[in-house]
C-alpha positions in Angstrom: 3.6 6.6 -25.5 0.7 5.3 -23.3 1.4 4.5 -19.6 1.1 0.8 -18.9 -1.4 -0.2 -16.2 1.5 -1.9 -14.3 3.5 1.3 -14.4 0.5 3.2 -12.9 0.2 0.6 -10.1 3.9 0.8 -9.5 3.9 4.6 -9.4 1.0 4.6 -6.9 2.9 2.0 -4.7 6.0 4.1 -4.7 4.2 7.3 -3.9 2.4 5.6 -1.0 5.7 4.2 0.3 7.6 7.5 0.2 4.9 9.8 1.6 6.7 9.9 4.9 10.2 10.0 3.3 10.9 6.5 4.8 10.6 3.3 2.9 10.3 0.1 4.9 11.7 -3.2 3.8 8.2 -4.6 3.3 7.2 -1.6 1.2 10.4 -2.0 -0.9 9.7 -5.7 -1.4 6.1 -4.9 -2.4 7.4 -2.4 -5.0 9.7 -5.0 -6.4 6.9 -7.6 -6.4 4.7 -5.3 -8.4 7.4 -4.5 -10.9 8.1 -8.1 -11.5 4.5 -9.3 -11.4 4.1 -9.6 -15.2 7.6 -10.9 -15.8 8.5 -7.8 -17.8 10.0 -4.5 -16.4 9.1 -2.0 -19.2 11.0 1.2 -19.7 8.6 3.3 -17.7 8.7 0.9 -14.7 12.5 0.9 -15.0 12.6 4.7 -14.9 10.3 4.7 -11.8 12.6 2.1 -10.0 15.6 4.2 -11.0 14.1 7.3 -9.6 13.3 5.5 -6.3 16.9 4.3 -6.1 18.2 7.8 -6.7 16.0 9.1 -3.8 17.3 6.4 -1.5 20.9 7.1 -2.6 20.7 10.8 -2.0 18.8 10.2 1.2 15.6 12.1 0.1 14.0 8.8 1.1 15.5 6.8 4.0 15.3 3.0 4.3 13.5 2.0 7.5 12.5 -1.2 9.2 9.1 -2.5 9.9 
């Protein structure tokens, strides 16, 4: 299955946001905006968002403020 362009953009945004192991509210909101931009969250985007949630849940990535 070919990776959608929106999934690539979402993956890049997630990677930028978690580089320092802290995701700010604005970064998180931007990620959600990108995921919802085309009105469809495809399976690959859903998997990326799920992985992000898992990293937040297990504290690999912390939620920060800014």
